[in-house]
N, C-alpha and C positions, 0 to 999 in steps of 0.2 A: 567501475567497482561492481563486484558481484552483489547480488541481493543479500540483505542481512536478515537474520531471524530475530524477531523482537518478541520479548515476553514482558510480563508485568514488572519483572525485576530490572530490565534495561530500557523500558519504554521512555522514562524521563530523559535519560542521557542520549539515547539513540534517535529519538523522535522530537521531543519537545525542546531539547537543548541543541539540536543539530544546527550547524552553520549553513547548511543547504536545505532547500525544500525537500520534504520527505513524502513519498507516495506510499501510504500504508495499505497493503493488500490483505484484507480479511478473507481467509479461504479455509477449505477443509479438504482432506484426502479423498473423500467420497463424492465430492462435488464435480460433476462433469464440466460445467462452464469454467470452474476454477482451473481444471486441468488444461483446458483450451487456452485460458488467459496466461497461464504460467510461462510458456515460451515467449509470448509477446512481451511480458514484463521483464523477462531475463534479457531479451535483446535490447529493450529500452534502457535497462540499467547499464548495459555495456556502452551503448551509444551516448548516453547522457552522463557518463563518468565525469565527476568533478562539477556537475551542474545539478544533479538530482540523486537522491538516495531512494532506493526501492526497498521497503521493509515488508517482510512477510510475517503475518500474524495468523497462526492457526487457531480458528475459533473453538475447536474442540479442546485445545490445551489452554487457551486464554479466554475463558468465558467472561471473566470480569472486564477485560478490555472491550470485548464485543458489546457487552451490556452498557458499559460506560459511554460508548460512542453510538449507541442506538442501532447497532448492526442487526437487522432483522432478516436480510436476504444476503446470500453470497453468490458470487464474489462482490464485495463492496470495497471500493478504493476511496480512501480519504486522503486528501492532500493537506499537509501541514506546512505552513510558512511562518517562520519566527515563533514557533511554539503554539500557533493557533490554527484551528481548522479553517481551511480556505476554500474547501469544496468537497463534494461527495459524488461519486459515480457508482451506480449499481449495475451489475450484469457484465457479460462478456463484451469486449470490443477489441478491435485491432489496435496494434501499436500506434499507428498514426492518430487514431481517435483519442487514445490515452494521452499522447503528447499534446494534442490540441487542447484537451481538458486541462492539463498541467499548465500550459502557456496562458490560457484564458482565465484561470482561477485567480 
């Protein structure tokens, strides 16, 4: 499954009510590390199709969501399982490290 764009309007259904774990990527267009992380998460979304959802949340467009989850630095990835926050990872990392974070959370 390709990455999905999440806004405050669809956050409840796409993230909190999802049947699969959701990795929410809080990012912005102007963020260099976010641009580096993007292709890593896109590849992960394809490889983990049916096991993991990758949700993209633009902090410039969704300031309320960023504030709600205490996002102070980007990129920030928050893993949600069964509608609850299961882990948080800040900064750029390779796909393999992201997968390890998801599996261990």
